[in-house]
C-alpha positions in Angstrom: 0.0 0.0 0.0 1.4 3.4 -1.0 1.6 6.5 1.2 -1.2 8.1 -0.7 -3.5 5.1 -0.3 -2.8 5.0 3.5 -3.4 8.7 3.8 -6.7 8.5 1.8 -7.9 5.5 3.9 -7.1 7.3 7.2 -8.8 10.5 6.1 -11.9 8.7 5.1 -11.9 6.7 8.3 -12.0 9.9 10.2 -14.7 11.3 7.8 -12.7 14.4 6.9 -12.6 16.2 3.6 -9.3 17.1 2.0 -10.0 20.7 2.9 -10.5 19.8 6.6 -7.4 17.7 6.9 -5.3 20.3 5.0 -6.5 23.0 7.4 -5.6 20.8 10.5 -2.0 20.4 9.4 -1.5 23.8 7.7 -1.2 22.9 4.1 -3.2 23.6 1.0 -5.9 21.2 -0.3 -4.0 20.9 -3.5 -0.9 19.7 -1.7 -2.9 17.1 0.2 -4.5 16.0 -3.1 -1.1 15.4 -4.7 0.0 13.3 -1.7 -3.1 11.1 -2.0 -2.5 10.7 -5.7 1.1 9.8 -5.1 2.2 12.7 -7.3 4.3 14.1 -4.4 5.4 13.3 -0.9 5.1 15.6 2.1 8.2 16.9 3.9 9.2 15.3 7.2 7.4 18.0 9.3 4.1 17.1 7.6 4.6 13.4 7.9 5.1 13.8 11.6 2.0 16.0 11.9 -0.1 13.5 10.0 1.2 10.6 12.1 0.4 12.5 15.3 -3.0 13.6 14.1 -4.0 10.0 13.1 -2.3 8.3 16.0 0.0 6.2 13.8 3.7 6.1 13.4 5.6 7.9 10.6 7.0 4.5 9.7 3.5 3.2 9.0 2.7 6.1 6.7 5.9 5.8 4.8 
């Protein structure tokens, strides 16, 4: 499973829109969309923020 697939599944499990999740970690919805589409990867700071928010490890996400 790719990073984007994991992120998408977690976001849907929490019933958040891309806009809501992007706002929670301080990025644009477009950036989040690229991550979910595996067109780009977030920087370390954002991986850590996502892991903390979802209660998973950064290793799991990556």
